[in-house]
ChimeraX commands (.cxc) that place a marker at each C-alpha (Angstrom):
marker #1 position -39.71,-39.05,16.02 radius 0.5
marker #1 position -42.36,-36.89,17.67 radius 0.5
marker #1 position -39.67,-35.09,19.62 radius 0.5
marker #1 position -37.75,-34.32,16.45 radius 0.5
marker #1 position -40.76,-32.70,14.78 radius 0.5
marker #1 position -41.62,-30.80,17.95 radius 0.5
marker #1 position -38.13,-29.33,17.89 radius 0.5
marker #1 position -38.55,-28.39,14.23 radius 0.5
marker #1 position -41.83,-26.61,14.89 radius 0.5
marker #1 position -40.44,-24.77,17.89 radius 0.5
marker #1 position -37.54,-23.63,15.75 radius 0.5
marker #1 position -39.99,-21.75,13.57 radius 0.5
marker #1 position -40.20,-19.13,16.24 radius 0.5
marker #1 position -36.55,-18.56,17.00 radius 0.5
marker #1 position -34.89,-15.32,16.08 radius 0.5
marker #1 position -32.52,-17.21,13.81 radius 0.5
marker #1 position -35.36,-18.30,11.54 radius 0.5
marker #1 position -37.54,-15.21,11.54 radius 0.5
marker #1 position -35.03,-12.43,12.12 radius 0.5
marker #1 position -34.99,-9.97,9.25 radius 0.5
marker #1 position -31.20,-10.07,9.24 radius 0.5
marker #1 position -30.91,-13.84,8.78 radius 0.5
marker #1 position -33.21,-14.72,5.87 radius 0.5
marker #1 position -31.94,-17.99,4.47 radius 0.5
marker #1 position -31.66,-18.57,0.74 radius 0.5
marker #1 position -34.00,-20.90,-1.11 radius 0.5
marker #1 position -31.08,-23.30,-1.59 radius 0.5
marker #1 position -30.59,-23.44,2.16 radius 0.5
marker #1 position -34.28,-24.09,2.73 radius 0.5
marker #1 position -34.67,-26.96,0.26 radius 0.5
marker #1 position -33.46,-30.10,2.01 radius 0.5
marker #1 position -32.46,-32.74,-0.52 radius 0.5
marker #1 position -31.00,-35.23,1.96 radius 0.5
marker #1 position -33.91,-35.67,4.35 radius 0.5
marker #1 position -37.03,-33.99,2.91 radius 0.5
marker #1 position -40.25,-34.12,4.88 radius 0.5
marker #1 position -42.58,-34.64,1.94 radius 0.5
marker #1 position -42.26,-38.46,1.66 radius 0.5
marker #1 position -43.48,-38.76,5.23 radius 0.5
marker #1 position -46.35,-36.29,4.73 radius 0.5
marker #1 position -47.27,-38.10,1.52 radius 0.5
marker #1 position -47.34,-41.37,3.45 radius 0.5
marker #1 position -49.71,-39.85,6.01 radius 0.5
marker #1 position -51.97,-38.63,3.22 radius 0.5
marker #1 position -51.97,-42.05,1.59 radius 0.5
marker #1 position -53.17,-43.72,4.78 radius 0.5
marker #1 position -55.59,-40.94,5.82 radius 0.5
marker #1 position -59.06,-41.90,7.05 radius 0.5
marker #1 position -60.56,-38.60,5.90 radius 0.5
marker #1 position -60.76,-37.46,2.31 radius 0.5
marker #1 position -57.64,-35.47,1.41 radius 0.5
marker #1 position -57.03,-33.53,-1.81 radius 0.5
marker #1 position -53.52,-32.26,-2.51 radius 0.5
marker #1 position -53.72,-29.20,-4.73 radius 0.5
marker #1 position -51.27,-28.87,-7.63 radius 0.5
marker #1 position -48.15,-26.84,-7.04 radius 0.5
marker #1 position -46.53,-24.14,-9.17 radius 0.5
marker #1 position -42.76,-24.50,-8.67 radius 0.5
marker #1 position -42.05,-20.80,-9.01 radius 0.5
marker #1 position -44.74,-19.82,-6.52 radius 0.5
marker #1 position -43.63,-22.60,-4.19 radius 0.5
marker #1 position -40.07,-21.27,-4.07 radius 0.5
marker #1 position -41.30,-17.77,-3.30 radius 0.5
marker #1 position -43.65,-19.06,-0.60 radius 0.5
marker #1 position -40.96,-21.21,0.99 radius 0.5
marker #1 position -38.47,-18.35,1.01 radius 0.5
marker #1 position -41.00,-15.97,2.57 radius 0.5
marker #1 position -41.97,-18.57,5.18 radius 0.5
marker #1 position -38.33,-19.35,6.01 radius 0.5
marker #1 position -38.97,-22.99,6.93 radius 0.5
marker #1 position -36.92,-25.84,5.54 radius 0.5
marker #1 position -38.50,-28.63,3.53 radius 0.5
marker #1 position -37.23,-31.07,6.13 radius 0.5
marker #1 position -40.15,-29.98,8.30 radius 0.5
marker #1 position -43.73,-31.02,7.51 radius 0.5
marker #1 position -44.74,-27.36,7.20 radius 0.5
marker #1 position -41.97,-26.61,4.74 radius 0.5
marker #1 position -42.87,-29.73,2.81 radius 0.5
marker #1 position -46.53,-28.69,2.55 radius 0.5
marker #1 position -45.61,-25.16,1.46 radius 0.5
marker #1 position -43.07,-26.32,-1.12 radius 0.5
marker #1 position -44.75,-29.44,-2.46 radius 0.5
marker #1 position -48.44,-28.44,-2.51 radius 0.5
marker #1 position -50.65,-25.59,-3.56 radius 0.5
marker #1 position -52.52,-26.37,-0.36 radius 0.5
marker #1 position -54.47,-29.31,1.02 radius 0.5
marker #1 position -58.25,-29.69,1.19 radius 0.5
marker #1 position -59.61,-32.04,3.85 radius 0.5
marker #1 position -63.06,-33.61,4.13 radius 0.5
marker #1 position -64.42,-32.32,0.81 radius 0.5
marker #1 position -62.91,-28.90,1.40 radius 0.5
marker #1 position -64.26,-28.37,4.92 radius 0.5
marker #1 position -60.71,-27.66,6.16 radius 0.5
marker #1 position -58.14,-25.84,4.02 radius 0.5
marker #1 position -54.47,-26.25,4.94 radius 0.5
marker #1 position -52.34,-23.50,3.45 radius 0.5
marker #1 position -49.49,-24.27,1.06 radius 0.5
marker #1 position -48.06,-22.14,-1.74 radius 0.5
marker #1 position -51.37,-21.31,-3.44 radius 0.5
marker #1 position -53.38,-22.91,-6.23 radius 0.5
marker #1 position -56.45,-22.29,-8.35 radius 0.5
marker #1 position -58.79,-23.72,-5.71 radius 0.5
marker #1 position -56.95,-22.05,-2.84 radius 0.5
marker #1 position -55.11,-18.98,-4.07 radius 0.5
marker #1 position -53.70,-17.92,-0.68 radius 0.5
marker #1 position -50.19,-19.03,0.17 radius 0.5
marker #1 position -49.26,-19.44,3.82 radius 0.5
marker #1 position -46.91,-16.42,3.93 radius 0.5
marker #1 position -49.23,-14.19,1.86 radius 0.5
marker #1 position -52.15,-14.93,4.14 radius 0.5
marker #1 position -50.13,-14.11,7.25 radius 0.5
marker #1 position -48.66,-10.85,5.95 radius 0.5
marker #1 position -50.54,-7.97,7.53 radius 0.5
marker #1 position -51.99,-10.28,10.18 radius 0.5
marker #1 position -49.17,-12.14,11.92 radius 0.5
marker #1 position -46.40,-9.86,10.65 radius 0.5
marker #1 position -45.86,-6.76,8.53 radius 0.5
marker #1 position -42.72,-7.77,6.67 radius 0.5
marker #1 position -41.39,-11.15,5.58 radius 0.5
marker #1 position -38.63,-12.21,7.90 radius 0.5
marker #1 position -40.18,-10.88,11.08 radius 0.5
marker #1 position -40.70,-13.16,14.02 radius 0.5
marker #1 position -44.49,-13.70,14.21 radius 0.5
marker #1 position -46.45,-13.86,17.47 radius 0.5
marker #1 position -48.66,-16.46,15.75 radius 0.5
marker #1 position -48.89,-18.06,12.32 radius 0.5
marker #1 position -52.15,-18.88,10.54 radius 0.5
marker #1 position -51.87,-22.33,8.99 radius 0.5
marker #1 position -55.41,-23.43,8.07 radius 0.5
marker #1 position -59.09,-22.52,8.29 radius 0.5
marker #1 position -62.51,-24.08,7.82 radius 0.5
marker #1 position -65.74,-23.20,6.07 radius 0.5
marker #1 position -67.36,-22.11,9.34 radius 0.5
marker #1 position -64.93,-19.23,9.61 radius 0.5
marker #1 position -62.72,-20.91,12.18 radius 0.5
marker #1 position -58.96,-20.30,11.99 radius 0.5
marker #1 position -56.09,-22.57,13.02 radius 0.5
marker #1 position -52.81,-20.97,14.04 radius 0.5
marker #1 position -49.50,-21.85,15.64 radius 0.5
marker #1 position -48.63,-20.02,18.81 radius 0.5
marker #1 position -45.50,-17.93,18.43 radius 0.5
marker #1 position -45.81,-16.47,21.92 radius 0.5
marker #1 position -48.94,-14.31,21.70 radius 0.5
marker #1 position -51.40,-17.00,22.75 radius 0.5
marker #1 position -49.71,-18.61,25.73 radius 0.5
marker #1 position -46.58,-20.31,27.02 radius 0.5
marker #1 position -47.06,-23.41,24.84 radius 0.5
marker #1 position -44.84,-22.19,22.02 radius 0.5
marker #1 position -45.35,-24.04,18.73 radius 0.5
marker #1 position -48.76,-25.47,19.63 radius 0.5
marker #1 position -51.88,-25.05,17.49 radius 0.5
marker #1 position -54.84,-22.92,18.56 radius 0.5
marker #1 position -58.29,-22.63,17.02 radius 0.5
marker #1 position -60.09,-19.29,16.79 radius 0.5
marker #1 position -63.51,-20.85,17.14 radius 0.5
marker #1 position -66.47,-19.18,15.40 radius 0.5
marker #1 position -68.95,-20.41,18.01 radius 0.5
marker #1 position -67.34,-18.57,20.94 radius 0.5
marker #1 position -64.60,-16.37,19.39 radius 0.5
marker #1 position -62.06,-17.87,21.78 radius 0.5
marker #1 position -58.52,-19.01,20.98 radius 0.5
marker #1 position -58.89,-22.65,21.96 radius 0.5
marker #1 position -55.65,-24.58,22.63 radius 0.5
marker #1 position -55.64,-27.91,20.81 radius 0.5
marker #1 position -52.37,-29.14,22.36 radius 0.5
marker #1 position -51.09,-30.17,18.92 radius 0.5
marker #1 position -47.88,-29.41,17.06 radius 0.5
marker #1 position -48.10,-28.74,13.32 radius 0.5
marker #1 position -47.25,-32.38,12.62 radius 0.5
marker #1 position -49.94,-33.56,15.01 radius 0.5
marker #1 position -52.38,-31.10,13.48 radius 0.5
marker #1 position -51.87,-32.67,10.05 radius 0.5
marker #1 position -52.61,-36.09,11.48 radius 0.5
marker #1 position -55.63,-34.64,13.29 radius 0.5
marker #1 position -56.98,-33.38,9.97 radius 0.5
marker #1 position -56.19,-36.59,8.13 radius 0.5
marker #1 position -57.42,-39.11,10.69 radius 0.5
marker #1 position -59.50,-37.54,13.44 radius 0.5
marker #1 position -63.27,-37.87,13.65 radius 0.5
marker #1 position -64.16,-34.45,12.24 radius 0.5
marker #1 position -67.87,-35.16,12.64 radius 0.5
marker #1 position -67.21,-35.28,16.38 radius 0.5
marker #1 position -64.99,-32.18,16.40 radius 0.5
marker #1 position -67.68,-30.20,14.54 radius 0.5
marker #1 position -70.64,-31.84,16.22 radius 0.5
marker #1 position -73.74,-29.69,15.94 radius 0.5
marker #1 position -72.28,-27.49,13.20 radius 0.5
marker #1 position -72.82,-29.60,10.10 radius 0.5
marker #1 position -76.10,-29.35,8.32 radius 0.5
marker #1 position -77.90,-31.54,5.84 radius 0.5
marker #1 position -76.32,-31.32,2.36 radius 0.5
marker #1 position -73.28,-29.46,3.68 radius 0.5
marker #1 position -71.03,-31.22,1.18 radius 0.5
marker #1 position -73.02,-29.83,-1.73 radius 0.5
marker #1 position -72.88,-26.31,-0.25 radius 0.5
marker #1 position -69.16,-26.53,0.50 radius 0.5
marker #1 position -68.43,-27.71,-3.06 radius 0.5
marker #1 position -69.67,-24.33,-4.31 radius 0.5
marker #1 position -67.13,-22.40,-2.24 radius 0.5
marker #1 position -63.63,-21.51,-3.33 radius 0.5
marker #1 position -60.81,-22.05,-0.87 radius 0.5
marker #1 position -60.81,-18.31,-0.31 radius 0.5
marker #1 position -64.42,-18.17,0.85 radius 0.5
marker #1 position -66.17,-19.21,4.05 radius 0.5
marker #1 position -69.75,-19.12,5.23 radius 0.5
marker #1 position -71.05,-16.17,7.19 radius 0.5
marker #1 position -73.93,-17.23,9.43 radius 0.5
marker #1 position -76.84,-15.27,10.83 radius 0.5
marker #1 position -77.62,-15.34,13.63 radius 0.5
marker #1 position -73.89,-15.52,14.40 radius 0.5
marker #1 position -72.64,-18.88,15.61 radius 0.5
marker #1 position -71.39,-17.35,18.87 radius 0.5
marker #1 position -74.88,-16.08,19.71 radius 0.5
marker #1 position -77.51,-18.06,21.60 radius 0.5
marker #1 position -79.75,-18.04,18.52 radius 0.5
marker #1 position -76.93,-19.28,16.32 radius 0.5
marker #1 position -76.52,-22.61,18.09 radius 0.5
marker #1 position -79.25,-24.26,16.03 radius 0.5
marker #1 position -77.87,-24.79,12.52 radius 0.5
marker #1 position -81.33,-25.54,11.17 radius 0.5
marker #1 position -82.40,-21.98,12.00 radius 0.5
marker #1 position -79.43,-19.97,10.72 radius 0.5
marker #1 position -78.96,-18.55,7.25 radius 0.5
marker #1 position -75.58,-18.64,5.54 radius 0.5
marker #1 position -73.89,-16.87,2.68 radius 0.5
marker #1 position -70.46,-17.16,1.10 radius 0.5
marker #1 position -68.08,-14.32,1.95 radius 0.5
marker #1 position -64.34,-13.74,1.38 radius 0.5
marker #1 position -62.29,-15.42,4.08 radius 0.5
marker #1 position -60.47,-12.13,4.73 radius 0.5
marker #1 position -63.79,-10.45,5.49 radius 0.5
marker #1 position -64.77,-13.13,7.99 radius 0.5
marker #1 position -61.37,-13.13,9.69 radius 0.5
marker #1 position -61.56,-9.37,10.23 radius 0.5
marker #1 position -65.17,-9.67,11.39 radius 0.5
marker #1 position -64.18,-12.25,14.00 radius 0.5
marker #1 position -61.48,-9.93,15.34 radius 0.5
marker #1 position -63.88,-6.98,15.37 radius 0.5
marker #1 position -66.42,-8.98,17.36 radius 0.5
marker #1 position -63.71,-9.98,19.85 radius 0.5
marker #1 position -63.02,-6.30,20.42 radius 0.5
marker #1 position -66.71,-5.43,20.74 radius 0.5
marker #1 position -67.61,-8.32,23.01 radius 0.5
marker #1 position -64.69,-8.02,25.38 radius 0.5
marker #1 position -61.87,-10.57,24.79 radius 0.5
marker #1 position -59.70,-8.04,22.95 radius 0.5
marker #1 position -61.37,-4.86,24.15 radius 0.5
marker #1 position -58.91,-2.05,24.83 radius 0.5
marker link #1:1,2 radius 0.2
marker link #1:2,3 radius 0.2
marker link #1:3,4 radius 0.2
marker link #1:4,5 radius 0.2
marker link #1:5,6 radius 0.2
marker link #1:6,7 radius 0.2
marker link #1:7,8 radius 0.2
marker link #1:8,9 radius 0.2
marker link #1:9,10 radius 0.2
marker link #1:10,11 radius 0.2
marker link #1:11,12 radius 0.2
marker link #1:12,13 radius 0.2
marker link #1:13,14 radius 0.2
marker link #1:14,15 radius 0.2
marker link #1:15,16 radius 0.2
marker link #1:16,17 radius 0.2
marker link #1:17,18 radius 0.2
marker link #1:18,19 radius 0.2
marker link #1:19,20 radius 0.2
marker link #1:20,21 radius 0.2
marker link #1:21,22 radius 0.2
marker link #1:22,23 radius 0.2
marker link #1:23,24 radius 0.2
marker link #1:24,25 radius 0.2
marker link #1:25,26 radius 0.2
marker link #1:26,27 radius 0.2
marker link #1:27,28 radius 0.2
marker link #1:28,29 radius 0.2
marker link #1:29,30 radius 0.2
marker link #1:30,31 radius 0.2
marker link #1:31,32 radius 0.2
marker link #1:32,33 radius 0.2
marker link #1:33,34 radius 0.2
marker link #1:34,35 radius 0.2
marker link #1:35,36 radius 0.2
marker link #1:36,37 radius 0.2
marker link #1:37,38 radius 0.2
marker link #1:38,39 radius 0.2
marker link #1:39,40 radius 0.2
marker link #1:40,41 radius 0.2
marker link #1:41,42 radius 0.2
marker link #1:42,43 radius 0.2
marker link #1:43,44 radius 0.2
marker link #1:44,45 radius 0.2
marker link #1:45,46 radius 0.2
marker link #1:46,47 radius 0.2
marker link #1:47,48 radius 0.2
marker link #1:48,49 radius 0.2
marker link #1:49,50 radius 0.2
marker link #1:50,51 radius 0.2
marker link #1:51,52 radius 0.2
marker link #1:52,53 radius 0.2
marker link #1:53,54 radius 0.2
marker link #1:54,55 radius 0.2
marker link #1:55,56 radius 0.2
marker link #1:56,57 radius 0.2
marker link #1:57,58 radius 0.2
marker link #1:58,59 radius 0.2
marker link #1:59,60 radius 0.2
marker link #1:60,61 radius 0.2
marker link #1:61,62 radius 0.2
marker link #1:62,63 radius 0.2
marker link #1:63,64 radius 0.2
marker link #1:64,65 radius 0.2
marker link #1:65,66 radius 0.2
marker link #1:66,67 radius 0.2
marker link #1:67,68 radius 0.2
marker link #1:68,69 radius 0.2
marker link #1:69,70 radius 0.2
marker link #1:70,71 radius 0.2
marker link #1:71,72 radius 0.2
marker link #1:72,73 radius 0.2
marker link #1:73,74 radius 0.2
marker link #1:74,75 radius 0.2
marker link #1:75,76 radius 0.2
marker link #1:76,77 radius 0.2
marker link #1:77,78 radius 0.2
marker link #1:78,79 radius 0.2
marker link #1:79,80 radius 0.2
marker link #1:80,81 radius 0.2
marker link #1:81,82 radius 0.2
marker link #1:82,83 radius 0.2
marker link #1:83,84 radius 0.2
marker link #1:84,85 radius 0.2
marker link #1:85,86 radius 0.2
marker link #1:86,87 radius 0.2
marker link #1:87,88 radius 0.2
marker link #1:88,89 radius 0.2
marker link #1:89,90 radius 0.2
marker link #1:90,91 radius 0.2
marker link #1:91,92 radius 0.2
marker link #1:92,93 radius 0.2
marker link #1:93,94 radius 0.2
marker link #1:94,95 radius 0.2
marker link #1:95,96 radius 0.2
marker link #1:96,97 radius 0.2
marker link #1:97,98 radius 0.2
marker link #1:98,99 radius 0.2
marker link #1:99,100 radius 0.2
marker link #1:100,101 radius 0.2
marker link #1:101,102 radius 0.2
marker link #1:102,103 radius 0.2
marker link #1:103,104 radius 0.2
marker link #1:104,105 radius 0.2
marker link #1:105,106 radius 0.2
marker link #1:106,107 radius 0.2
marker link #1:107,108 radius 0.2
marker link #1:108,109 radius 0.2
marker link #1:109,110 radius 0.2
marker link #1:110,111 radius 0.2
marker link #1:111,112 radius 0.2
marker link #1:112,113 radius 0.2
marker link #1:113,114 radius 0.2
marker link #1:114,115 radius 0.2
marker link #1:115,116 radius 0.2
marker link #1:116,117 radius 0.2
marker link #1:117,118 radius 0.2
marker link #1:118,119 radius 0.2
marker link #1:119,120 radius 0.2
marker link #1:120,121 radius 0.2
marker link #1:121,122 radius 0.2
marker link #1:122,123 radius 0.2
marker link #1:123,124 radius 0.2
marker link #1:124,125 radius 0.2
marker link #1:125,126 radius 0.2
marker link #1:126,127 radius 0.2
marker link #1:127,128 radius 0.2
marker link #1:128,129 radius 0.2
marker link #1:129,130 radius 0.2
marker link #1:130,131 radius 0.2
marker link #1:131,132 radius 0.2
marker link #1:132,133 radius 0.2
marker link #1:133,134 radius 0.2
marker link #1:134,135 radius 0.2
marker link #1:135,136 radius 0.2
marker link #1:136,137 radius 0.2
marker link #1:137,138 radius 0.2
marker link #1:138,139 radius 0.2
marker link #1:139,140 radius 0.2
marker link #1:140,141 radius 0.2
marker link #1:141,142 radius 0.2
marker link #1:142,143 radius 0.2
marker link #1:143,144 radius 0.2
marker link #1:144,145 radius 0.2
marker link #1:145,146 radius 0.2
marker link #1:146,147 radius 0.2
marker link #1:147,148 radius 0.2
marker link #1:148,149 radius 0.2
marker link #1:149,150 radius 0.2
marker link #1:150,151 radius 0.2
marker link #1:151,152 radius 0.2
marker link #1:152,153 radius 0.2
marker link #1:153,154 radius 0.2
marker link #1:154,155 radius 0.2
marker link #1:155,156 radius 0.2
marker link #1:156,157 radius 0.2
marker link #1:157,158 radius 0.2
marker link #1:158,159 radius 0.2
marker link #1:159,160 radius 0.2
marker link #1:160,161 radius 0.2
marker link #1:161,162 radius 0.2
marker link #1:162,163 radius 0.2
marker link #1:163,164 radius 0.2
marker link #1:164,165 radius 0.2
marker link #1:165,166 radius 0.2
marker link #1:166,167 radius 0.2
marker link #1:167,168 radius 0.2
marker link #1:168,169 radius 0.2
marker link #1:169,170 radius 0.2
marker link #1:170,171 radius 0.2
marker link #1:171,172 radius 0.2
marker link #1:172,173 radius 0.2
marker link #1:173,174 radius 0.2
marker link #1:174,175 radius 0.2
marker link #1:175,176 radius 0.2
marker link #1:176,177 radius 0.2
marker link #1:177,178 radius 0.2
marker link #1:178,179 radius 0.2
marker link #1:179,180 radius 0.2
marker link #1:180,181 radius 0.2
marker link #1:181,182 radius 0.2
marker link #1:182,183 radius 0.2
marker link #1:183,184 radius 0.2
marker link #1:184,185 radius 0.2
marker link #1:185,186 radius 0.2
marker link #1:186,187 radius 0.2
marker link #1:187,188 radius 0.2
marker link #1:188,189 radius 0.2
marker link #1:189,190 radius 0.2
marker link #1:190,191 radius 0.2
marker link #1:191,192 radius 0.2
marker link #1:192,193 radius 0.2
marker link #1:193,194 radius 0.2
marker link #1:194,195 radius 0.2
marker link #1:195,196 radius 0.2
marker link #1:196,197 radius 0.2
marker link #1:197,198 radius 0.2
marker link #1:198,199 radius 0.2
marker link #1:199,200 radius 0.2
marker link #1:200,201 radius 0.2
marker link #1:201,202 radius 0.2
marker link #1:202,203 radius 0.2
marker link #1:203,204 radius 0.2
marker link #1:204,205 radius 0.2
marker link #1:205,206 radius 0.2
marker link #1:206,207 radius 0.2
marker link #1:207,208 radius 0.2
marker link #1:208,209 radius 0.2
marker link #1:209,210 radius 0.2
marker link #1:210,211 radius 0.2
marker link #1:211,212 radius 0.2
marker link #1:212,213 radius 0.2
marker link #1:213,214 radius 0.2
marker link #1:214,215 radius 0.2
marker link #1:215,216 radius 0.2
marker link #1:216,217 radius 0.2
marker link #1:217,218 radius 0.2
marker link #1:218,219 radius 0.2
marker link #1:219,220 radius 0.2
marker link #1:220,221 radius 0.2
marker link #1:221,222 radius 0.2
marker link #1:222,223 radius 0.2
marker link #1:223,224 radius 0.2
marker link #1:224,225 radius 0.2
marker link #1:225,226 radius 0.2
marker link #1:226,227 radius 0.2
marker link #1:227,228 radius 0.2
marker link #1:228,229 radius 0.2
marker link #1:229,230 radius 0.2
marker link #1:230,231 radius 0.2
marker link #1:231,232 radius 0.2
marker link #1:232,233 radius 0.2
marker link #1:233,234 radius 0.2
marker link #1:234,235 radius 0.2
marker link #1:235,236 radius 0.2
marker link #1:236,237 radius 0.2
marker link #1:237,238 radius 0.2
marker link #1:238,239 radius 0.2
marker link #1:239,240 radius 0.2
marker link #1:240,241 radius 0.2
marker link #1:241,242 radius 0.2
marker link #1:242,243 radius 0.2
marker link #1:243,244 radius 0.2
marker link #1:244,245 radius 0.2
marker link #1:245,246 radius 0.2
marker link #1:246,247 radius 0.2
marker link #1:247,248 radius 0.2
view
């Protein structure tokens, strides 16, 4: 089963799927014989972490699925088509779907202008989720390494693209069942749930001193404010250019 899903994820980055000349119709993308949603729903039902599936707008979901060009047989297509997005651990992690009131960004909308310019292009990476710290999860489409289809994390504490060695399917199970306290050790503060509950899914915290700085390693000494997620994403990329990783 794992091999099947790995093949599906890798197929996201073939020319056939993302070529501008081979955009498949919504009818071709909706798989009625072997949809992936029942399996994803089963994972959610048995999840160890708190998972909130955001309501879906059918019209928006069809547009998002078409622009993503992934079939609903795959877990990613199922999430895009069947959810407005997924909030994990009281909203700490936001997995992108087709957009909802709590998380207005759809997966393809969020990637346009970042991973690609025009729907149908083959992306070098694909942003799939983010967290309230301003960390961004993305699938490697070739720009991040040779491990095509694997998930990377643009970490706010070092501004590095960290390979997680997970496919999209494995990433969902990581979010649903992994010990997130351990993954984010040192970066959760007292009453974080109350603070996170005041954010929308399109906001993250901006910290000062910055988390990647020496002074920013002590969460009890940093200040934080809510900022648009777009602002923080661009800020992270700007800092990468200034500090060296992406300096040209």
